[in-house]
CHARMM-style PDB file with segment names, atoms N, HN, CA, C and O in Angstrom:
ATOM      1  N   UNK     1       0.823  -1.193   0.000  1.00  0.00      PROA
ATOM      2  CA  UNK     1       0.000   0.000   0.000  1.00  0.00      PROA
ATOM      3  C   UNK     1       0.865   1.254   0.000  1.00  0.00      PROA
ATOM      4  O   UNK     1       0.528   2.253  -0.636  1.00  0.00      PROA
ATOM      5  N   UNK     2       1.985   1.194   0.720  1.00  0.00      PROA
ATOM      6  HN  UNK     2       2.260   0.383   1.237  1.00  0.00      PROA
ATOM      7  CA  UNK     2       2.895   2.333   0.774  1.00  0.00      PROA
ATOM      8  C   UNK     2       3.532   2.588  -0.598  1.00  0.00      PROA
ATOM      9  O   UNK     2       3.738   3.735  -0.995  1.00  0.00      PROA
ATOM     10  N   UNK     3       3.842   1.494  -1.318  1.00  0.00      PROA
ATOM     11  HN  UNK     3       3.674   0.563  -0.996  1.00  0.00      PROA
ATOM     12  CA  UNK     3       4.405   1.667  -2.659  1.00  0.00      PROA
ATOM     13  C   UNK     3       3.397   2.339  -3.596  1.00  0.00      PROA
ATOM     14  O   UNK     3       3.768   3.180  -4.414  1.00  0.00      PROA
ATOM     15  N   UNK     4       2.138   1.969  -3.473  1.00  0.00      PROA
ATOM     16  HN  UNK     4       1.836   1.286  -2.808  1.00  0.00      PROA
ATOM     17  CA  UNK     4       1.097   2.593  -4.289  1.00  0.00      PROA
ATOM     18  C   UNK     4       0.984   4.078  -3.989  1.00  0.00      PROA
ATOM     19  O   UNK     4       0.850   4.895  -4.900  1.00  0.00      PROA
ATOM     20  N   UNK     5       1.038   4.427  -2.700  1.00  0.00      PROA
ATOM     21  HN  UNK     5       1.147   3.764  -1.960  1.00  0.00      PROA
ATOM     22  CA  UNK     5       0.972   5.833  -2.302  1.00  0.00      PROA
ATOM     23  C   UNK     5       2.115   6.626  -2.929  1.00  0.00      PROA
ATOM     24  O   UNK     5       1.888   7.701  -3.484  1.00  0.00      PROA
ATOM     25  N   UNK     6       3.339   6.108  -2.847  1.00  0.00      PROA
ATOM     26  HN  UNK     6       3.524   5.234  -2.396  1.00  0.00      PROA
ATOM     27  CA  UNK     6       4.486   6.811  -3.410  1.00  0.00      PROA
ATOM     28  C   UNK     6       4.417   6.872  -4.939  1.00  0.00      PROA
ATOM     29  O   UNK     6       4.821   7.866  -5.542  1.00  0.00      PROA
ATOM     30  N   UNK     7       3.912   5.825  -5.553  1.00  0.00      PROA
ATOM     31  HN  UNK     7       3.584   5.018  -5.064  1.00  0.00      PROA
ATOM     32  CA  UNK     7       3.782   5.833  -7.013  1.00  0.00      PROA
ATOM     33  C   UNK     7       2.813   6.927  -7.458  1.00  0.00      PROA
ATOM     34  O   UNK     7       3.093   7.658  -8.408  1.00  0.00      PROA
ATOM     35  N   UNK     8       1.682   7.037  -6.778  1.00  0.00      PROA
ATOM     36  HN  UNK     8       1.455   6.443  -6.006  1.00  0.00      PROA
ATOM     37  CA  UNK     8       0.703   8.072  -7.123  1.00  0.00      PROA
ATOM     38  C   UNK     8       1.256   9.450  -6.820  1.00  0.00      PROA
ATOM     39  O   UNK     8       1.070  10.376  -7.609  1.00  0.00      PROA
ATOM     40  N   UNK     9       1.932   9.604  -5.690  1.00  0.00      PROA
ATOM     41  HN  UNK     9       2.083   8.852  -5.049  1.00  0.00      PROA
ATOM     42  CA  UNK     9       2.479  10.902  -5.303  1.00  0.00      PROA
ATOM     43  C   UNK     9       3.528  11.379  -6.304  1.00  0.00      PROA
ATOM     44  O   UNK     9       3.507  12.538  -6.721  1.00  0.00      PROA
ATOM     45  N   UNK    10       4.441  10.497  -6.690  1.00  0.00      PROA
ATOM     46  HN  UNK    10       4.458   9.556  -6.352  1.00  0.00      PROA
ATOM     47  CA  UNK    10       5.489  10.911  -7.610  1.00  0.00      PROA
ATOM     48  C   UNK    10       4.994  11.055  -9.043  1.00  0.00      PROA
ATOM     49  O   UNK    10       5.611  11.771  -9.832  1.00  0.00      PROA
ATOM     50  N   UNK    11       3.908  10.401  -9.396  1.00  0.00      PROA
ATOM     51  HN  UNK    11       3.406   9.820  -8.756  1.00  0.00      PROA
ATOM     52  CA  UNK    11       3.362  10.605 -10.740  1.00  0.00      PROA
ATOM     53  C   UNK    11       2.590  11.912 -10.830  1.00  0.00      PROA
ATOM     54  O   UNK    11       2.412  12.444 -11.926  1.00  0.00      PROA
ATOM     55  N   UNK    12       2.126  12.444  -9.699  1.00  0.00      PROA
ATOM     56  HN  UNK    12       2.270  12.012  -8.809  1.00  0.00      PROA
ATOM     57  CA  UNK    12       1.393  13.706  -9.705  1.00  0.00      PROA
ATOM     58  C   UNK    12       2.303  14.915  -9.659  1.00  0.00      PROA
ATOM     59  O   UNK    12       1.858  16.028  -9.940  1.00  0.00      PROA
ATOM     60  N   UNK    13       3.560  14.729  -9.316  1.00  0.00      PROA
ATOM     61  HN  UNK    13       3.922  13.825  -9.088  1.00  0.00      PROA
ATOM     62  CA  UNK    13       4.490  15.864  -9.207  1.00  0.00      PROA
ATOM     63  C   UNK    13       4.648  16.601 -10.540  1.00  0.00      PROA
ATOM     64  O   UNK    13       4.632  17.831 -10.524  1.00  0.00      PROA
ATOM     65  N   UNK    14       4.800  15.936 -11.695  1.00  0.00      PROA
ATOM     66  HN  UNK    14       4.813  14.936 -11.708  1.00  0.00      PROA
ATOM     67  CA  UNK    14       4.929  16.702 -12.948  1.00  0.00      PROA
ATOM     68  C   UNK    14       3.690  17.536 -13.276  1.00  0.00      PROA
ATOM     69  O   UNK    14       3.796  18.531 -13.992  1.00  0.00      PROA
ATOM     70  N   UNK    15       2.531  17.153 -12.770  1.00  0.00      PROA
ATOM     71  HN  UNK    15       2.445  16.345 -12.188  1.00  0.00      PROA
ATOM     72  CA  UNK    15       1.322  17.930 -13.038  1.00  0.00      PROA
ATOM     73  C   UNK    15       1.373  19.307 -12.404  1.00  0.00      PROA
ATOM     74  O   UNK    15       0.698  20.224 -12.871  1.00  0.00      PROA
ATOM     75  N   UNK    16       2.159  19.469 -11.351  1.00  0.00      PROA
ATOM     76  HN  UNK    16       2.708  18.724 -10.972  1.00  0.00      PROA
ATOM     77  CA  UNK    16       2.265  20.783 -10.713  1.00  0.00      PROA
ATOM     78  C   UNK    16       2.980  21.783 -11.596  1.00  0.00      PROA
ATOM     79  O   UNK    16       2.856  22.988 -11.377  1.00  0.00      PROA
ATOM     80  N   UNK    17       3.725  21.321 -12.587  1.00  0.00      PROA
ATOM     81  HN  UNK    17       3.826  20.342 -12.765  1.00  0.00      PROA
ATOM     82  CA  UNK    17       4.397  22.239 -13.507  1.00  0.00      PROA
ATOM     83  C   UNK    17       3.408  22.949 -14.418  1.00  0.00      PROA
ATOM     84  O   UNK    17       3.714  24.028 -14.926  1.00  0.00      PROA
ATOM     85  N   UNK    18       2.229  22.372 -14.638  1.00  0.00      PROA
ATOM     86  HN  UNK    18       1.981  21.495 -14.225  1.00  0.00      PROA
ATOM     87  CA  UNK    18       1.237  22.973 -15.514  1.00  0.00      PROA
ATOM     88  C   UNK    18       0.369  24.007 -14.808  1.00  0.00      PROA
ATOM     89  O   UNK    18      -0.333  24.769 -15.472  1.00  0.00      PROA
ATOM     90  N   UNK    19       0.399  24.051 -13.509  1.00  0.00      PROA
ATOM     91  HN  UNK    19       0.969  23.432 -12.969  1.00  0.00      PROA
ATOM     92  CA  UNK    19      -0.405  25.006 -12.744  1.00  0.00      PROA
ATOM     93  C   UNK    19       0.373  26.314 -12.658  1.00  0.00      PROA
ATOM     94  O   UNK    19       1.510  26.318 -12.185  1.00  0.00      PROA
ATOM     95  N   UNK    20      -0.216  27.429 -13.107  1.00  0.00      PROA
ATOM     96  HN  UNK    20      -1.139  27.426 -13.491  1.00  0.00      PROA
ATOM     97  CA  UNK    20       0.532  28.685 -13.057  1.00  0.00      PROA
ATOM     98  C   UNK    20       0.698  29.162 -11.623  1.00  0.00      PROA
ATOM     99  O   UNK    20      -0.126  28.842 -10.766  1.00  0.00      PROA
ATOM    100  N   UNK    21       1.748  29.919 -11.351  1.00  0.00      PROA
ATOM    101  HN  UNK    21       2.417  30.179 -12.047  1.00  0.00      PROA
ATOM    102  CA  UNK    21       1.922  30.456 -10.006  1.00  0.00      PROA
ATOM    103  C   UNK    21       0.807  31.423  -9.651  1.00  0.00      PROA
ATOM    104  O   UNK    21       0.169  31.997 -10.534  1.00  0.00      PROA
ATOM    105  N   UNK    22       0.574  31.603  -8.370  1.00  0.00      PROA
ATOM    106  HN  UNK    22       1.092  31.138  -7.652  1.00  0.00      PROA
ATOM    107  CA  UNK    22      -0.537  32.432  -7.900  1.00  0.00      PROA
ATOM    108  C   UNK    22      -0.403  33.866  -8.394  1.00  0.00      PROA
ATOM    109  O   UNK    22      -1.413  34.497  -8.708  1.00  0.00      PROA
ATOM    110  N   UNK    23       0.809  34.398  -8.473  1.00  0.00      PROA
ATOM    111  HN  UNK    23       1.629  33.885  -8.218  1.00  0.00      PROA
ATOM    112  CA  UNK    23       0.981  35.804  -8.862  1.00  0.00      PROA
ATOM    113  C   UNK    23       0.563  36.052 -10.302  1.00  0.00      PROA
ATOM    114  O   UNK    23       0.176  37.172 -10.634  1.00  0.00      PROA
ATOM    115  N   UNK    24       0.627  35.048 -11.167  1.00  0.00      PROA
ATOM    116  HN  UNK    24       0.942  34.138 -10.896  1.00  0.00      PROA
ATOM    117  CA  UNK    24       0.202  35.240 -12.550  1.00  0.00      PROA
ATOM    118  C   UNK    24      -1.186  34.662 -12.795  1.00  0.00      PROA
ATOM    119  O   UNK    24      -1.675  34.701 -13.924  1.00  0.00      PROA
ATOM    120  N   UNK    25      -1.816  34.138 -11.783  1.00  0.00      PROA
ATOM    121  HN  UNK    25      -1.419  34.107 -10.866  1.00  0.00      PROA
ATOM    122  CA  UNK    25      -3.139  33.554 -11.956  1.00  0.00      PROA
ATOM    123  C   UNK    25      -4.185  34.619 -12.266  1.00  0.00      PROA
ATOM    124  O   UNK    25      -5.104  34.365 -13.045  1.00  0.00      PROA
ATOM    125  N   UNK    26      -4.067  35.812 -11.671  1.00  0.00      PROA
ATOM    126  HN  UNK    26      -3.321  36.018 -11.038  1.00  0.00      PROA
ATOM    127  CA  UNK    26      -5.033  36.873 -11.933  1.00  0.00      PROA
ATOM    128  C   UNK    26      -5.027  37.292 -13.396  1.00  0.00      PROA
ATOM    129  O   UNK    26      -6.087  37.495 -13.988  1.00  0.00      PROA
ATOM    130  N   UNK    27      -3.847  37.422 -13.981  1.00  0.00      PROA
ATOM    131  HN  UNK    27      -2.986  37.257 -13.500  1.00  0.00      PROA
ATOM    132  CA  UNK    27      -3.748  37.774 -15.396  1.00  0.00      PROA
ATOM    133  C   UNK    27      -4.341  36.672 -16.262  1.00  0.00      PROA
ATOM    134  O   UNK    27      -5.009  36.949 -17.258  1.00  0.00      PROA
ATOM    135  N   UNK    28      -4.097  35.427 -15.883  1.00  0.00      PROA
ATOM    136  HN  UNK    28      -3.554  35.202 -15.074  1.00  0.00      PROA
ATOM    137  CA  UNK    28      -4.649  34.295 -16.624  1.00  0.00      PROA
ATOM    138  C   UNK    28      -6.176  34.307 -16.576  1.00  0.00      PROA
ATOM    139  O   UNK    28      -6.832  34.124 -17.601  1.00  0.00      PROA
ATOM    140  N   UNK    29      -6.739  34.521 -15.390  1.00  0.00      PROA
ATOM    141  HN  UNK    29      -6.206  34.669 -14.557  1.00  0.00      PROA
ATOM    142  CA  UNK    29      -8.196  34.547 -15.234  1.00  0.00      PROA
ATOM    143  C   UNK    29      -8.789  35.725 -16.006  1.00  0.00      PROA
ATOM    144  O   UNK    29      -9.838  35.589 -16.635  1.00  0.00      PROA
ATOM    145  N   UNK    30      -8.134  36.859 -15.962  1.00  0.00      PROA
ATOM    146  HN  UNK    30      -7.282  36.969 -15.452  1.00  0.00      PROA
ATOM    147  CA  UNK    30      -8.626  38.027 -16.698  1.00  0.00      PROA
ATOM    148  C   UNK    30      -8.615  37.773 -18.203  1.00  0.00      PROA
ATOM    149  O   UNK    30      -9.545  38.167 -18.907  1.00  0.00      PROA
ATOM    150  N   UNK    31      -7.580  37.125 -18.690  1.00  0.00      PROA
ATOM    151  HN  UNK    31      -6.825  36.805 -18.118  1.00  0.00      PROA
ATOM    152  CA  UNK    31      -7.496  36.802 -20.109  1.00  0.00      PROA
ATOM    153  C   UNK    31      -8.594  35.833 -20.520  1.00  0.00      PROA
ATOM    154  O   UNK    31      -9.206  35.996 -21.575  1.00  0.00      PROA
ATOM    155  N   UNK    32      -8.843  34.835 -19.700  1.00  0.00      PROA
ATOM    156  HN  UNK    32      -8.346  34.702 -18.843  1.00  0.00      PROA
ATOM    157  CA  UNK    32      -9.908  33.869 -19.998  1.00  0.00      PROA
ATOM    158  C   UNK    32     -11.272  34.547 -19.982  1.00  0.00      PROA
ATOM    159  O   UNK    32     -12.111  34.267 -20.838  1.00  0.00      PROA
ATOM    160  N   UNK    33     -11.504  35.441 -19.014  1.00  0.00      PROA
ATOM    161  HN  UNK    33     -10.823  35.668 -18.319  1.00  0.00      PROA
ATOM    162  CA  UNK    33     -12.778  36.168 -18.959  1.00  0.00      PROA
ATOM    163  C   UNK    33     -12.983  37.020 -20.202  1.00  0.00      PROA
ATOM    164  O   UNK    33     -14.082  37.063 -20.756  1.00  0.00      PROA
ATOM    165  N   UNK    34     -11.934  37.694 -20.638  1.00  0.00      PROA
ATOM    166  HN  UNK    34     -11.041  37.659 -20.188  1.00  0.00      PROA
ATOM    167  CA  UNK    34     -12.020  38.523 -21.845  1.00  0.00      PROA
ATOM    168  C   UNK    34     -12.309  37.658 -23.069  1.00  0.00      PROA
ATOM    169  O   UNK    34     -13.140  38.006 -23.907  1.00  0.00      PROA
ATOM    170  N   UNK    35     -11.619  36.543 -23.158  1.00  0.00      PROA
ATOM    171  HN  UNK    35     -10.944  36.260 -22.477  1.00  0.00      PROA
ATOM    172  CA  UNK    35     -11.835  35.638 -24.284  1.00  0.00      PROA
ATOM    173  C   UNK    35     -13.266  35.121 -24.304  1.00  0.00      PROA
ATOM    174  O   UNK    35     -13.898  35.092 -25.360  1.00  0.00      PROA
ATOM    175  N   UNK    36     -13.787  34.711 -23.148  1.00  0.00      PROA
ATOM    176  HN  UNK    36     -13.274  34.734 -22.290  1.00  0.00      PROA
ATOM    177  CA  UNK    36     -15.165  34.217 -23.082  1.00  0.00      PROA
ATOM    178  C   UNK    36     -16.175  35.311 -23.400  1.00  0.00      PROA
ATOM    179  O   UNK    36     -17.172  35.062 -24.077  1.00  0.00      PROA
ATOM    180  N   UNK    37     -15.918  36.531 -22.908  1.00  0.00      PROA
ATOM    181  HN  UNK    37     -15.109  36.734 -22.358  1.00  0.00      PROA
ATOM    182  CA  UNK    37     -16.832  37.632 -23.173  1.00  0.00      PROA
ATOM    183  C   UNK    37     -16.903  37.930 -24.667  1.00  0.00      PROA
ATOM    184  O   UNK    37     -17.989  38.135 -25.210  1.00  0.00      PROA
ATOM    185  N   UNK    38     -15.747  37.955 -25.334  1.00  0.00      PROA
ATOM    186  HN  UNK    38     -14.865  37.788 -24.893  1.00  0.00      PROA
ATOM    187  CA  UNK    38     -15.726  38.224 -26.768  1.00  0.00      PROA
ATOM    188  C   UNK    38     -16.339  37.077 -27.563  1.00  0.00      PROA
ATOM    189  O   UNK    38     -17.036  37.315 -28.550  1.00  0.00      PROA
ATOM    190  N   UNK    39     -16.094  35.863 -27.156  1.00  0.00      PROA
ATOM    191  HN  UNK    39     -15.528  35.670 -26.354  1.00  0.00      PROA
ATOM    192  CA  UNK    39     -16.627  34.727 -27.906  1.00  0.00      PROA
ATOM    193  C   UNK    39     -18.133  34.579 -27.708  1.00  0.00      PROA
ATOM    194  O   UNK    39     -18.824  34.117 -28.617  1.00  0.00      PROA
ATOM    195  N   UNK    40     -18.659  34.957 -26.545  1.00  0.00      PROA
ATOM    196  HN  UNK    40     -18.098  35.332 -25.806  1.00  0.00      PROA
ATOM    197  CA  UNK    40     -20.107  34.850 -26.358  1.00  0.00      PROA
ATOM    198  C   UNK    40     -20.844  35.872 -27.215  1.00  0.00      PROA
ATOM    199  O   UNK    40     -21.932  35.582 -27.712  1.00  0.00      PROA
ATOM    200  N   UNK    41     -20.273  37.065 -27.400  1.00  0.00      PROA
ATOM    201  HN  UNK    41     -19.389  37.300 -26.997  1.00  0.00      PROA
ATOM    202  CA  UNK    41     -20.902  38.045 -28.281  1.00  0.00      PROA
ATOM    203  C   UNK    41     -20.980  37.500 -29.706  1.00  0.00      PROA
ATOM    204  O   UNK    41     -21.998  37.668 -30.379  1.00  0.00      PROA
ATOM    205  N   UNK    42     -19.932  36.861 -30.161  1.00  0.00      PROA
ATOM    206  HN  UNK    42     -19.106  36.724 -29.614  1.00  0.00      PROA
ATOM    207  CA  UNK    42     -19.900  36.292 -31.500  1.00  0.00      PROA
ATOM    208  C   UNK    42     -20.845  35.096 -31.608  1.00  0.00      PROA
ATOM    209  O   UNK    42     -21.529  34.932 -32.618  1.00  0.00      PROA
ATOM    210  N   UNK    43     -20.881  34.265 -30.570  1.00  0.00      PROA
ATOM    211  HN  UNK    43     -20.325  34.399 -29.750  1.00  0.00      PROA
ATOM    212  CA  UNK    43     -21.709  33.063 -30.598  1.00  0.00      PROA
ATOM    213  C   UNK    43     -23.187  33.395 -30.592  1.00  0.00      PROA
ATOM    214  O   UNK    43     -23.976  32.723 -31.258  1.00  0.00      PROA
ATOM    215  N   UNK    44     -23.573  34.421 -29.851  1.00  0.00      PROA
ATOM    216  HN  UNK    44     -22.933  34.966 -29.311  1.00  0.00      PROA
ATOM    217  CA  UNK    44     -24.988  34.813 -29.795  1.00  0.00      PROA
ATOM    218  C   UNK    44     -25.472  35.234 -31.173  1.00  0.00      PROA
ATOM    219  O   UNK    44     -26.610  34.949 -31.547  1.00  0.00      PROA
ATOM    220  N   UNK    45     -24.613  35.911 -31.934  1.00  0.00      PROA
ATOM    221  HN  UNK    45     -23.689  36.142 -31.631  1.00  0.00      PROA
ATOM    222  CA  UNK    45     -24.998  36.311 -33.293  1.00  0.00      PROA
ATOM    223  C   UNK    45     -24.979  35.131 -34.244  1.00  0.00      PROA
ATOM    224  O   UNK    45     -25.793  35.065 -35.165  1.00  0.00      PROA
ATOM    225  N   UNK    46     -24.061  34.201 -34.034  1.00  0.00      PROA
ATOM    226  HN  UNK    46     -23.400  34.255 -33.286  1.00  0.00      PROA
ATOM    227  CA  UNK    46     -23.870  33.100 -34.968  1.00  0.00      PROA
ATOM    228  C   UNK    46     -24.811  31.925 -34.716  1.00  0.00      PROA
ATOM    229  O   UNK    46     -25.124  31.184 -35.648  1.00  0.00      PROA
ATOM    230  N   UNK    47     -25.263  31.742 -33.492  1.00  0.00      PROA
ATOM    231  HN  UNK    47     -25.009  32.345 -32.735  1.00  0.00      PROA
ATOM    232  CA  UNK    47     -26.053  30.568 -33.127  1.00  0.00      PROA
ATOM    233  C   UNK    47     -27.331  30.403 -33.960  1.00  0.00      PROA
ATOM    234  O   UNK    47     -27.586  29.298 -34.437  1.00  0.00      PROA
ATOM    235  N   UNK    48     -28.147  31.449 -34.158  1.00  0.00      PROA
ATOM    236  HN  UNK    48     -27.940  32.347 -33.770  1.00  0.00      PROA
ATOM    237  CA  UNK    48     -29.354  31.244 -34.984  1.00  0.00      PROA
ATOM    238  C   UNK    48     -29.029  30.818 -36.409  1.00  0.00      PROA
ATOM    239  O   UNK    48     -29.769  30.032 -37.000  1.00  0.00      PROA
ATOM    240  N   UNK    49     -27.936  31.324 -36.969  1.00  0.00      PROA
ATOM    241  HN  UNK    49     -27.335  31.963 -36.489  1.00  0.00      PROA
ATOM    242  CA  UNK    49     -27.559  30.929 -38.329  1.00  0.00      PROA
ATOM    243  C   UNK    49     -27.149  29.466 -38.385  1.00  0.00      PROA
ATOM    244  O   UNK    49     -27.498  28.751 -39.324  1.00  0.00      PROA
ATOM    245  N   UNK    50     -26.412  29.026 -37.381  1.00  0.00      PROA
ATOM    246  HN  UNK    50     -26.128  29.607 -36.618  1.00  0.00      PROA
ATOM    247  CA  UNK    50     -25.990  27.617 -37.337  1.00  0.00      PROA
ATOM    248  C   UNK    50     -27.208  26.715 -37.190  1.00  0.00      PROA
ATOM    249  O   UNK    50     -27.300  25.676 -37.844  1.00  0.00      PROA
ATOM    250  N   UNK    51     -28.146  27.114 -36.329  1.00  0.00      PROA
ATOM    251  HN  UNK    51     -28.071  27.958 -35.798  1.00  0.00      PROA
ATOM    252  CA  UNK    51     -29.363  26.316 -36.157  1.00  0.00      PROA
ATOM    253  C   UNK    51     -30.152  26.215 -37.451  1.00  0.00      PROA
ATOM    254  O   UNK    51     -30.636  25.140 -37.807  1.00  0.00      PROA
ATOM    255  N   UNK    52     -30.282  27.336 -38.158  1.00  0.00      PROA
ATOM    256  HN  UNK    52     -29.888  28.209 -37.869  1.00  0.00      PROA
ATOM    257  CA  UNK    52     -31.011  27.338 -39.421  1.00  0.00      PROA
ATOM    258  C   UNK    52     -30.311  26.452 -40.447  1.00  0.00      PROA
ATOM    259  O   UNK    52     -30.966  25.693 -41.161  1.00  0.00      PROA
ATOM    260  N   UNK    53     -28.992  26.545 -40.523  1.00  0.00      PROA
ATOM    261  HN  UNK    53     -28.460  27.162 -39.943  1.00  0.00      PROA
ATOM    262  CA  UNK    53     -28.246  25.722 -41.482  1.00  0.00      PROA
ATOM    263  C   UNK    53     -28.388  24.240 -41.157  1.00  0.00      PROA
ATOM    264  O   UNK    53     -28.581  23.424 -42.058  1.00  0.00      PROA
ATOM    265  N   UNK    54     -28.296  23.890 -39.891  1.00  0.00      PROA
ATOM    266  HN  UNK    54     -28.139  24.554 -39.159  1.00  0.00      PROA
ATOM    267  CA  UNK    54     -28.435  22.479 -39.510  1.00  0.00      PROA
ATOM    268  C   UNK    54     -29.834  21.953 -39.795  1.00  0.00      PROA
ATOM    269  O   UNK    54     -29.993  20.820 -40.250  1.00  0.00      PROA
ATOM    270  N   UNK    55     -30.839  22.763 -39.533  1.00  0.00      PROA
ATOM    271  HN  UNK    55     -30.710  23.684 -39.164  1.00  0.00      PROA
ATOM    272  CA  UNK    55     -32.208  22.305 -39.793  1.00  0.00      PROA
ATOM    273  C   UNK    55     -32.450  22.143 -41.292  1.00  0.00      PROA
ATOM    274  O   UNK    55     -33.158  21.227 -41.711  1.00  0.00      PROA
ATOM    275  N   UNK    56     -31.864  23.031 -42.105  1.00  0.00      PROA
ATOM    276  HN  UNK    56     -31.289  23.775 -41.766  1.00  0.00      PROA
ATOM    277  CA  UNK    56     -32.019  22.888 -43.562  1.00  0.00      PROA
ATOM    278  C   UNK    56     -31.309  21.640 -44.070  1.00  0.00      PROA
ATOM    279  O   UNK    56     -31.840  20.921 -44.916  1.00  0.00      PROA
ATOM    280  N   UNK    57     -30.112  21.383 -43.556  1.00  0.00      PROA
ATOM    281  HN  UNK    57     -29.680  21.967 -42.869  1.00  0.00      PROA
ATOM    282  CA  UNK    57     -29.375  20.186 -43.978  1.00  0.00      PROA
ATOM    283  C   UNK    57     -30.126  18.930 -43.554  1.00  0.00      PROA
ATOM    284  O   UNK    57     -30.234  17.981 -44.331  1.00  0.00      PROA
ATOM    285  N   UNK    58     -30.642  18.916 -42.339  1.00  0.00      PROA
ATOM    286  HN  UNK    58     -30.555  19.687 -41.708  1.00  0.00      PROA
ATOM    287  CA  UNK    58     -31.402  17.754 -41.867  1.00  0.00      PROA
ATOM    288  C   UNK    58     -32.669  17.550 -42.690  1.00  0.00      PROA
ATOM    289  O   UNK    58     -33.006  16.418 -43.035  1.00  0.00      PROA
ATOM    290  N   UNK    59     -33.370  18.629 -43.007  1.00  0.00      PROA
ATOM    291  HN  UNK    59     -33.096  19.549 -42.727  1.00  0.00      PROA
ATOM    292  CA  UNK    59     -34.578  18.515 -43.830  1.00  0.00      PROA
ATOM    293  C   UNK    59     -34.225  17.976 -45.216  1.00  0.00      PROA
ATOM    294  O   UNK    59     -34.955  17.146 -45.757  1.00  0.00      PROA
ATOM    295  N   UNK    60     -33.125  18.434 -45.791  1.00  0.00      PROA
ATOM    296  HN  UNK    60     -32.532  19.109 -45.351  1.00  0.00      PROA
ATOM    297  CA  UNK    60     -32.704  17.955 -47.106  1.00  0.00      PROA
ATOM    298  C   UNK    60     -32.361  16.472 -47.065  1.00  0.00      PROA
ATOM    299  O   UNK    60     -32.756  15.718 -47.954  1.00  0.00      PROA
ATOM    300  N   UNK    61     -31.627  16.051 -46.035  1.00  0.00      PROA
ATOM    301  HN  UNK    61     -31.307  16.664 -45.313  1.00  0.00      PROA
ATOM    302  CA  UNK    61     -31.248  14.638 -45.917  1.00  0.00      PROA
ATOM    303  C   UNK    61     -32.485  13.773 -45.742  1.00  0.00      PROA
ATOM    304  O   UNK    61     -32.587  12.710 -46.353  1.00  0.00      PROA
ATOM    305  N   UNK    62     -33.423  14.214 -44.917  1.00  0.00      PROA
ATOM    306  HN  UNK    62     -33.341  15.078 -44.421  1.00  0.00      PROA
ATOM    307  CA  UNK    62     -34.654  13.431 -44.716  1.00  0.00      PROA
ATOM    308  C   UNK    62     -35.494  13.382 -45.987  1.00  0.00      PROA
ATOM    309  O   UNK    62     -36.116  12.361 -46.280  1.00  0.00      PROA
ATOM    310  N   UNK    63     -35.518  14.477 -46.742  1.00  0.00      PROA
ATOM    311  HN  UNK    63     -35.013  15.306 -46.504  1.00  0.00      PROA
ATOM    312  CA  UNK    63     -36.281  14.489 -47.992  1.00  0.00      PROA
ATOM    313  C   UNK    63     -35.659  13.530 -48.991  1.00  0.00      PROA
ATOM    314  O   UNK    63     -36.372  12.785 -49.664  1.00  0.00      PROA
ATOM    315  N   UNK    64     -34.326  13.540 -49.095  1.00  0.00      PROA
ATOM    316  HN  UNK    64     -33.747  14.145 -48.549  1.00  0.00      PROA
ATOM    317  CA  UNK    64     -33.630  12.631 -50.010  1.00  0.00      PROA
ATOM    318  C   UNK    64     -33.823  11.186 -49.569  1.00  0.00      PROA
ATOM    319  O   UNK    64     -33.991  10.297 -50.404  1.00  0.00      PROA
ATOM    320  N   UNK    65     -33.799  10.954 -48.278  1.00  0.00      PROA
ATOM    321  HN  UNK    65     -33.663  11.677 -47.600  1.00  0.00      PROA
ATOM    322  CA  UNK    65     -33.966   9.594 -47.760  1.00  0.00      PROA
ATOM    323  C   UNK    65     -35.354   9.049 -48.079  1.00  0.00      PROA
ATOM    324  O   UNK    65     -35.506   7.860 -48.360  1.00  0.00      PROA
ATOM    325  N   UNK    66     -36.368   9.915 -48.035  1.00  0.00      PROA
ATOM    326  HN  UNK    66     -36.245  10.881 -47.806  1.00  0.00      PROA
ATOM    327  CA  UNK    66     -37.726   9.466 -48.339  1.00  0.00      PROA
ATOM    328  C   UNK    66     -37.921   9.225 -49.829  1.00  0.00      PROA
ATOM    329  O   UNK    66     -38.803   8.454 -50.209  1.00  0.00      PROA
ATOM    330  N   UNK    67     -37.121   9.865 -50.689  1.00  0.00      PROA
ATOM    331  HN  UNK    67     -36.405  10.492 -50.381  1.00  0.00      PROA
ATOM    332  CA  UNK    67     -37.256   9.667 -52.124  1.00  0.00      PROA
ATOM    333  C   UNK    67     -36.644   8.357 -52.581  1.00  0.00      PROA
ATOM    334  O   UNK    67     -37.130   7.745 -53.532  1.00  0.00      PROA
ATOM    335  N   UNK    68     -35.592   7.919 -51.919  1.00  0.00      PROA
ATOM    336  HN  UNK    68     -35.198   8.416 -51.146  1.00  0.00      PROA
ATOM    337  CA  UNK    68     -34.913   6.687 -52.315  1.00  0.00      PROA
ATOM    338  C   UNK    68     -35.442   5.538 -51.454  1.00  0.00      PROA
ATOM    339  O   UNK    68     -35.255   5.541 -50.238  1.00  0.00      PROA
ATOM    340  N   UNK    69     -36.096   4.560 -52.073  1.00  0.00      PROA
ATOM    341  HN  UNK    69     -36.247   4.557 -53.061  1.00  0.00      PROA
ATOM    342  CA  UNK    69     -36.659   3.444 -51.296  1.00  0.00      PROA
ATOM    343  C   UNK    69     -35.633   2.442 -50.843  1.00  0.00      PROA
ATOM    344  OT1 UNK    69     -35.977   1.461 -50.184  1.00  0.00      PROA
TER     345      UNK     69
END
């Protein structure tokens, strides 16, 4: 059991390299918030168009499927 504990502990150590330090975490969070804010504005405008395109493609596929026996 002790060997398992050490194996898990030492395998998790490299993962700490991917976590940014606390002093730069605020800049990281601010950047992510800005990115999400900008992408949501774009997505809100784009979403109805994507829905319309998908519904047209689905209607076309279903129409073609009903024509071919």
